[in-house]
Each structure stands twice: as structure tokens, then as C-alpha cells.
C-alpha positions in Angstrom: -18.3 0.5 -24.1 -15.4 -2.5 -24.2 -12.8 -2.2 -20.9 -9.7 -3.8 -20.3 -8.0 -4.0 -16.9 -4.7 -5.0 -16.4 -5.1 -7.5 -12.9 -1.9 -9.5 -13.0 -0.6 -7.9 -9.9 -4.2 -9.3 -8.1 -3.4 -9.8 -4.9 -4.1 -9.6 -1.2 -0.8 -10.0 -0.4 0.3 -6.1 -1.1 -1.2 -3.1 -1.4 -1.3 -2.9 -5.5 -2.7 -6.6 -5.6 -4.9 -5.2 -3.5 -6.3 -2.0 -5.1 -6.9 -4.4 -8.4 -8.4 -7.0 -6.2 -11.0 -4.6 -4.9 -11.7 -2.5 -8.2 -12.0 -5.6 -10.0 -14.6 -6.8 -7.1 -17.0 -3.7 -6.8 -17.4 -2.8 -10.5 -18.6 -6.0 -11.0 -21.0 -5.3 -8.8 -21.8 -1.8 -10.2 -21.5 -2.0 -13.5 -24.5 -3.8 -15.7 -23.7 -1.9 -18.8 -20.2 -1.9 -20.2 -18.1 -4.9 -21.3 -15.2 -5.8 -19.2 -11.8 -8.2 -19.9 -10.2 -9.2 -17.0 -6.5 -10.1 -18.0 -5.0 -12.0 -15.1 -1.6 -14.2 -14.4 -1.8 -18.4 -14.0 -1.5 -17.7 -10.4 -4.7 -15.7 -9.6 -6.8 -16.8 -12.7 -8.9 -18.7 -10.4 -9.0 -15.9 -7.4 -11.6 -14.3 -9.6 -14.8 -15.0 -9.7 -17.0 -14.1 -12.3 -20.6 -13.0 -11.1 -21.4 -10.5 -13.9 -22.2 -11.6 -17.6 -20.3 -8.8 -18.9 -16.9 -9.9 -17.2 -14.6 -12.0 -19.2 -11.2 -13.3 -17.6 -8.5 -13.4 -20.0 -5.3 -15.1 -19.6 -1.9 -13.2 -19.3 0.9 -15.1 -17.8 3.3 -12.7 -18.4 5.6 -11.3 -15.0 5.9 -8.1 -14.3 8.6 -5.9 -15.2 9.8 -7.9 -17.8 10.7 -7.8 -21.8 8.0 -10.2 -21.8 5.4 -7.3 -20.8 6.7 -5.2 -23.3 6.5 -7.9 -26.4 4.3 -10.7 -25.3 1.9 -9.1 -23.1 1.4 -6.2 -25.5 0.7 -9.2 -28.2 -2.3 -10.0 -26.2 -3.1 -7.1 -25.5 -3.6 -6.4 -29.8 -5.3 -10.0 -30.2 -8.2 -8.3 -27.3 -8.8 -4.7 -28.8 -10.8 -2.9 -26.0 -12.1 0.6 -25.9 -10.3 1.8 -23.2 -7.2 -0.2 -20.8 -6.8 0.7 -17.2 -3.4 0.0 -16.1 -3.2 -0.1 -12.3 0.8 0.3 -12.3 2.9 2.3 -14.4 4.6 -1.0 -16.3 2.6 -0.8 -19.3 3.9 -1.7 -22.8 6.1 0.8 -24.2 4.4 0.2 -28.1 0.7 -0.1 -26.6 -1.5 2.7 -29.2 -4.6 1.8 -27.3 -6.8 4.7 -25.1 -5.5 3.7 -21.6 -5.8 5.3 -18.4 -3.2 4.4 -15.4 -2.8 4.4 -11.6 0.2 5.7 -10.5 0.3 5.0 -6.5 3.4 6.6 -5.6 6.4 8.1 -7.1 8.9 6.8 -4.2 11.8 5.9 -6.7 12.1 9.4 -7.3 12.7 10.6 -4.1 14.1 7.6 -2.3 16.4 5.0 -3.0 14.4 1.6 -4.5 14.7 -1.7 -3.2 17.0 -3.0 -6.1 20.0 -1.0 -4.9 20.9 -4.0 -2.7 20.1 -6.8 -4.8 21.8 -5.5 -7.7 24.7 -4.5 -9.0 25.1 -0.8 -9.9 25.3 -1.1 -13.6 22.3 -3.4 -13.8 20.2 -1.1 -11.5 21.1 2.0 -13.0 19.8 0.7 -16.8 16.7 -0.5 -14.8 16.0 2.6 -13.5 16.7 4.8 -16.3 14.1 2.3 -18.4 11.3 2.9 -15.5 11.5 6.6 -15.7 11.5 6.7 -19.7 8.4 4.7 -19.6 6.8 6.9 -16.9 7.5 9.9 -18.5 6.2 8.5 -21.9 3.1 6.6 -20.3 1.9 9.9 -18.4 2.1 12.0 -21.6 0.1 9.3 -23.9 -2.6 8.8 -20.8 -5.6 9.9 -20.9 -6.0 10.7 -17.0 -3.5 9.8 -14.4 -5.5 8.0 -11.4 -4.0 8.4 -7.8 -5.0 7.5 -4.3 -4.3 11.1 -2.7 -3.6 14.8 -3.5 -0.2 14.7 -2.1 0.8 11.6 -4.9 -1.3 13.5 -6.9 0.8 17.3 -5.9 4.1 15.2 -6.8 2.9 13.9 -10.5 2.4 17.5 -11.5 5.6 18.5 -9.5 7.7 16.0 -10.3 6.5 14.8 -13.8 5.2 17.7 -15.2 1.6 17.3 -16.2 -1.2 18.8 -15.9 -3.2 19.0 -12.5 -6.7 18.3 -14.5 -5.1 15.1 -16.0 -4.4 13.6 -12.8 -7.9 12.6 -11.1 -7.8 11.9 -7.2 -10.1 8.0 -6.0 -9.4 7.2 -2.3 -8.5 3.7 -1.5 -10.2 1.8 1.3 -9.0 -0.4 4.1 -9.6 -3.8 3.5 -12.2 -6.0 5.6 -12.2 -9.8 6.2 -15.0 -10.9 8.2 -14.0 -15.2 7.5 -11.3 -15.3 9.4 -11.4 -16.7 13.1 -10.3 -14.6 16.8 -7.9 -16.6 18.3 -5.5 -13.8 20.1 -4.5 -16.1 22.9 -2.6 -18.4 20.0 -0.9 -15.4 18.6 0.7 -13.9 21.1 2.1 -17.5 22.3 2.8 -18.2 18.6 5.0 -15.2 18.8 6.3 -15.1 22.1 4.9 -11.7 23.0 3.8 -11.8 26.8 4.0 -8.1 27.2 1.7 -5.1 26.0 3.0 -3.7 22.6 3.5 -1.4 20.0 3.0 -2.8 15.9 4.4 -1.8 12.8 2.8 -4.0 9.6 5.3 -3.4 6.4 8.3 -3.4 4.3 11.3 -2.3 6.0 12.9 -0.3 2.6 14.9 2.4 3.6 11.8 5.3 3.4 9.9 3.3 5.7 12.2 4.9 8.4 12.7 1.8 10.5 16.5 2.6 11.4 14.7 5.6 13.4 11.9 3.7 14.6 14.1 1.6 16.5 16.2 4.0 17.6 13.6 5.8 18.8 11.9 2.5 21.2 15.8 2.7 22.5 15.0 5.7 23.8 11.3 4.5 24.9 13.3 1.8 27.1 15.8 4.1 28.5 13.6 7.0 29.5 10.1 5.8 29.5 9.2 1.6 30.3 10.7 -1.5 29.8 7.2 -3.0 30.0 6.3 -2.5 26.4 7.2 -4.8 23.1 8.2 -3.4 19.9 6.3 -5.9 17.5 7.2 -5.5 13.6 5.3 -7.6 11.3 7.1 -7.6 7.0 8.7 -9.9 5.1 12.2 -11.4 6.3 13.9 -10.3 3.5 18.2 -8.0 3.0 16.7 -4.6 5.0 14.7 -6.7 7.7 17.9 -8.8 8.3 20.3 -5.6 8.2 18.1 -4.1 11.0 18.3 -7.3 13.3 21.7 -7.1 12.8 22.2 -3.1 13.9 19.8 -3.5 16.6 20.7 -6.8 17.9 21.2 -5.4 21.3 18.1 -4.0 21.6 15.8 -5.2 23.7 11.5 -5.5 24.0 11.9 -6.4 19.5 10.1 -9.2 18.6 10.1 -9.5 14.3 7.6 -12.0 13.3 8.3 -11.8 9.4 5.4 -12.4 7.1 2.4 -13.3 8.4 -1.4 -15.1 7.8 -3.8 -12.3 7.9 -5.7 -14.5 10.6 -2.6 -13.9 12.9 -2.5 -10.2 11.4 -5.7 -9.4 12.6 -5.1 -10.7 15.9 -2.0 -9.1 16.3 -4.0 -6.0 15.5 -6.8 -6.4 17.8 -4.5 -7.2 21.0 -1.5 -4.3 20.1 -1.8 -1.3 22.2 -0.9 1.4 19.7 0.0 1.1 15.8 3.1 3.1 14.8 3.4 4.2 11.0 7.0 6.1 11.2 7.5 6.6 7.6 8.9 9.2 5.2 7.3 8.8 2.0 3.6 6.8 1.2 0.9 7.2 -1.7 -1.7 6.3 0.5 0.0 4.7 3.5 -2.8 1.8 4.0 -1.7 -0.1 7.0 -2.7 2.4 9.3 -6.3 2.9 8.5 -6.6 -0.7 8.5 -4.9 -0.9 12.1 -8.5 2.0 12.9 -10.6 -0.8 11.9 -9.8 -2.1 14.8 -9.5 0.7 17.6 -6.0 0.2 17.5 -4.3 4.2 18.4 -2.6 5.5 15.8 1.4 7.6 16.0 2.2 8.2 12.9 4.9 9.7 10.9 3.7 13.7 10.0 5.3 13.2 6.2 3.7 12.9 2.8 0.3 12.0 2.7 -0.4 10.4 5.9 -2.3 13.5 7.8 -4.1 13.8 4.4 -5.7 10.3 5.1 -5.1 9.3 8.5 -7.1 12.9 9.7 -7.6 13.5 13.3 -7.3 10.0 13.6 -3.7 9.7 14.2 -1.0 11.4 16.4 1.5 13.0 14.5 5.5 13.2 15.0 8.1 14.5 12.9 9.7 11.2 11.8 13.4 12.8 11.5 13.0 13.1 15.4 13.3 10.4 17.6 12.9 11.6 20.9 9.6 12.6 19.8 8.5 9.7 18.5 9.0 8.2 21.7 7.3 10.5 23.5 4.0 10.2 21.1 4.5 6.6 21.9 4.3 6.8 25.6 2.1 9.5 25.7 -1.2 7.3 23.7 -0.1 4.4 25.8 -0.4 5.9 29.2 -2.7 8.7 28.6 -6.5 7.2 28.3 -8.1 10.5 27.1 -6.1 10.3 24.2 -6.4 6.8 23.7 -10.7 7.1 23.4 -10.0 10.5 21.4 -8.1 8.6 19.3 -10.5 6.1 18.6 -13.3 8.2 17.5 -12.1 10.3 15.4 -10.3 7.4 13.9 -13.8 5.7 13.5 -15.3 9.3 12.0 -12.5 9.5 9.3 -13.5 5.6 8.3 -16.3 7.0 6.7 -14.4 8.4 4.1 -13.2 5.7 2.5 -15.2 3.1 0.6 -14.3 0.8 -2.3 -17.2 0.9 -3.3 -16.8 4.8 -3.9 -13.4 3.8 -5.2 -15.3 1.6 -7.9 -18.0 4.0 -8.8 -15.4 7.2 -9.1 -13.5 4.8 -11.5 -16.0 3.6 -13.6 -16.5 8.0 -14.3 -13.4 8.5 -15.4 -14.1 5.4 -17.8 -17.2 7.2 -19.2 -15.9 10.5 -19.5 -13.4 9.1 -22.2 
């Protein structure tokens, strides 16, 4: 069987990119029977090392979410026919007529304003959003299977898009481990001017990430609980983070690092006292699971898939209740028994997740067709 994978998003810098990266890496390790064509852009072409003779790279240097994706990429696919194509995101060429499966990581666009609302004009955003929704409705009907990474998202796909549950398959992701990074905790604290114990958040600042409520909660924490901790927010310094900085300009004990290197991020995980994740909606919620790898206790929103993914390895709060969020953070910071229990439960919970398991389950989906 010849299988194609659209790996143009392959990267270690964001969730979908890492999903594609690890899927391709582990399929090479476990599948010695089927043939694979891995479609890559120029920028990530050399990142994939071929260690299995059944795998071949194909250059498809077409940007995501463009008209070229619908025409030029389609032409490349037609010139490189496969028995089954796997699109790991919903940006599938509309007129692709081969057999395919698609991974849908979440339906955030159906429930919360998307990032483009603040960077595109209203008319342009409306046209783009309408086109994306039309494409998604088309592809979920045409796809042989829809892969997703949580039962929560599977149910959301069924309810929102009217897809039969038997067509949706759940394969859990796993946290990413990089064992080649050097530890230099003192350096990272100095670099970001962190001189207190701190609560860590890692991720974007889009509206559904709920950082407005987190910062409002941190104000309550400062006023009613303690002044002895910093809140450190790690994420790309874009429009949304700039908006937060302006809105909470007078808030004390908050540090915005911007985007950080992997080595710095690992050292922040290792030194932090609590990881906080206040999101209103996630398809999987990888950052708090990655925090668990470093024995970092997690305070998480009780919304969407987070209780499903984090299990007993987190202490939960209502993401709309700012006072409760502050209470949970203070409890984890100051109660050693709870901290120890959360660390133990998180270690047990991590045993459920493996990229090799995801690759095996994905291969089974291919072979079922």
C-alpha cells in the first residue's frame, strides 16, 4: 500500500507541526511494509531524515491556507498518486478525488473568534471564514475516516458537523521529550529577570486561552493571597499579548518572556512552582501535559478536554471564576501534600500517552481502508 502524508506543517514550534513530526518519525520506526510519500515544504525538507527505505520525500513548497494549496499542491498530489492520503489538518485541496483520512485537532473556529478577526478587515475575515467552513463540511463528508486527539473533540465533531460517530477515531497525542537540551536554570532566571518563585503559563494569548481572566485572577492573588510569586507568561509577542500588556499595565509580579528557545522553556518548566492553564477550549491541551514531564504541578481549567487528558494529575478550577482560580493556585503553591499527590498522579497519567502508540493506531486506520 502506498500512503501519502501532507507534512508541509511539520515543525517542532507548534502543536500540529509537532504532531506531524512525531507521526512521521515513529511510522518510520514501526512500518516496514507499506510505502510512504512525505510531502514537505523547502523550509522543513531537510528536517526529515529518511531512516526507512520505504519512505520517500517529495517537495511541495506550497504555503498553507492559500489558493496555491488548492491548485498547485493539488497538481503535485495528482503527479504523485497514492492509495491513501493522510491530511493532518483540515486544509485539504477541495477537488482532491483520491481516498483520504483527515486529522481535525479541534473546532475552535466554530466556538470562539479566530486570530484573524483582529488582523483582517471584517469583509476579508468573513470571506476567509466562510471558505474554511465550506471546505471543512465538504471534507468531513468525503474523508474515509476523521482522526482526532480526544473524545471531547470527537463528540464536538459529531455534534457540530453532523458526522457519524463511527467515522471518527481518537488517537491521543503525547508530550514531546527532548533529551539533548542543556540545563542552565540560573541563566534562564537571570535572562528573564525572575527573582521569585513563579507560576508558569506557556501558549498563545488568543481569546479562548482566557488570559484576561488569568491576569484578573492574578490581581486577586496579589491583593488577597501573597506578593511573593511572579506569574511568567511564555508565548509569541503578537497583537494579543500586546493587548494584555496594555490592559494590565499596572499589574505587579507579571513577566512576559515572548517566544523562548526550547532549552529555555525546559529550564522554566524545571524551575517553576506551578503550571497554570486557564483555557476555555482545547482539542487536546499539550502544554500542561508537557509540564507534568518535569514534575511541575498543574492547575487547569475544568473546560473542554482538559479533565479527560490530565485526569487526576491536575487540580481544576472554573475558568470563569477568577477568585477560585486564585484559590487553587495558592493551594498548590503552599500545600506540600497536594503538590506531592499531584506529581504522583501526573506521573501515572503520563503512562497513557506515547507517540509510538499513536503511530501504531494511525497505521491501523490506514490498513482498515
